[in-house]
N, C-alpha and C positions, 0 to 999 in steps of 0.2 A: 503493499500499499505505499509505503515512503518512497517508492522507487519512481511512481509517476509524476508527485510533485517536482521531485529532483529532476526528472528528465525535462519537464516543462521548464524549471529554472534554468536548467544548462540551455535549453534550445533558445529562450529568451536572451540570456548573456551572448550567446554566439550571435544572434541576431543585431542585437544592438551594437556588438563590435564590429561586425560586418559593415553596417549601416554607417558607421563612423569611419570606414576605410574609403568606401565608395564616395568620389567626390563629382559633381556633374557640373561642369562649367557650360554655360550655355550662351553662346555669341549670336546677337541679334545682327542680322545682315538686313541693310537697307531700313533701316528705320528712318522714318522720316522725322524733321526736326520740328519743333513748335513753328517756326515760320513757314516751313514748306506746308505745313497741316492748314495754318491761318490762309495763306494765298490760295492753296486748292480749295479750300472751303469757301471763299469768296467767289471764286471761279465758279463754283457748283450753285452758289446762290444767285450768280447773274444768269448762269444757264436755267434753272428754275424760274427765274423772272420771264424768261423767253417763254418757256414751255406753259406758263400759267396764263401770259397774256393771249397767246395762241388758243387757249382752251376756254377763254371767257364767253359765255354764252351772251348773244347780242339781243335776244328776246326775253321779256319779263315774262311772269306766269299770265298776265292778260293778253299776250301777243304782241304787246309794243316794242320796237326798237329802243335799247337801252343806250344810252351814251357810253361811249369808250371809255375806258378808265383814264384819268388823268395821270400824265407821266412828266416828270421833270425833264428837262432838256438833256442833262447827262444821262439820264436813264433811256431815254428815245434814242440818243446816239449810240450808246452800247447796243441795244436792241437790234438797231438797224445794222452795226456792225457783224452781230451774230447772225443775222438774217443773211447778209450778204456772203458771208463766209460759207453758210449752209449752201446758198445758190452756187458759189464757185466751188464747193468741196469736190466735186467729180473731176474739174478740170487740174485743179491743184493736185490731186493724186495722179492725176494721168502724166503731169509734169515732172513729179517726184519719181514716179514709177520709170519714165525714160531716161531719169537722169539729167533733166534740164533745168530741176531746181533741187536746193538741198536745205536742210535744217541746220542753222547755223547755231553756235553756243550762245547766242544772245537771245535766242528766242523768236527769231525771224526767218524767213526764207531769204534763201541767197540764190542768184541765178548761175546755173553751172553750164560751162560750153556743152552743147550737144548737137553735134550736125544732124543726125537722123531727125530729131525732132523739128529742126530747122526745114527740112523737106516737106512736112505735113503743111498743106495749104491752109489749114486752118490755124495751126498754131505758128503764126509768123513770129519773128524777132519782136516785133512792136506788142503784138497782142499778149506775149509770154511776159514782155516787161511790164505791161500794164496790169496783168492778173497777178503778179508778184508784188507790185506796188500796193494795188487794193488788199491783198491778203496782209500785208506789212501794215499798212494803215489800220485795218481793222483789229489787229493783234494789239498795236499800240493802243488804240482806243479802250480795247478789254483791259489791257494791263494797268491804264490810266484809272478806269473805274475800280479795279480790284486796289490800287492804292487808296482811291477815295472811300472805299467802304471797309476799309480793314483797319482796326484800331492798332495804334503802335506804329503805322508804316507811315512816312512822310513822302508826300509828292517831290515837295521841294523844286524850287527854281534852279536854273543853270544846267551846265552840260551833264553833270552826274544824275540829276532828277531826284535827290535825296535816296529813297530806299528803291527806284526804279530799276537800279541794275540787279537786285537781289529778284525782284519780280520776274524780271527777264530771264535771269537765270534758272530759277524754279521751272516757269512756263517752257523753257526750251528743254529741260528734262522731259516733260509732260509730253512736247512736241515730238520729240527724239523717241520716247516710249512708244508713242502711238504711230509711228511710223512703220511701213511695211520694210520686211528684209528687202535688201538691195538698194534703199535710198540712201542718198548722200547724208551722212551726218558729220557735223564738225565736234571734237572734244574741246575739253575747256583749255587745252594748249594751244588751239587753233588749226589742229590737223585734221585734214578729212579723210574720210573713208567709207566705205558701204556697210550699212547695218547688217549684221550676221542675223 
């Protein structure tokens, strides 16, 4: 009878001593910083505003037209930028897939020399330049709105734009991550390569 409690005690001692010998180190890879989470959260809020605006019913319960929701100029501008991005998305993806445009490390598209694309009658050099310029203008509008609605971030005047370079870097990572394999991407050191 005394043998069973002794065996239980021995097993418990053995388990406890083994538990102290095993150490587990967990390294978290790709953990976002608080700033990255804040910027990406603000971007998600802007995207949600666009979705909500598109889903607003224009007729009330009695069948009368309701007035469109009143938007600030800044909100209207960023919604227009996102709508234009959606409109141009297929052409932008085509440019990136063909190697005529690449995602740079500052959050914008850069033109890449591509002779095959220049042979396409639709994608003339002027069309490609205008499309890239529009996309970059839309991105800048969105980045400025992120600065405006993110507590703790400063838009700031001048060439550095306060926290704008931080927002651009974070959004560059998002743009690069969402690019298809084979697209041109630029690393933080300025080196261009194709995405694997």
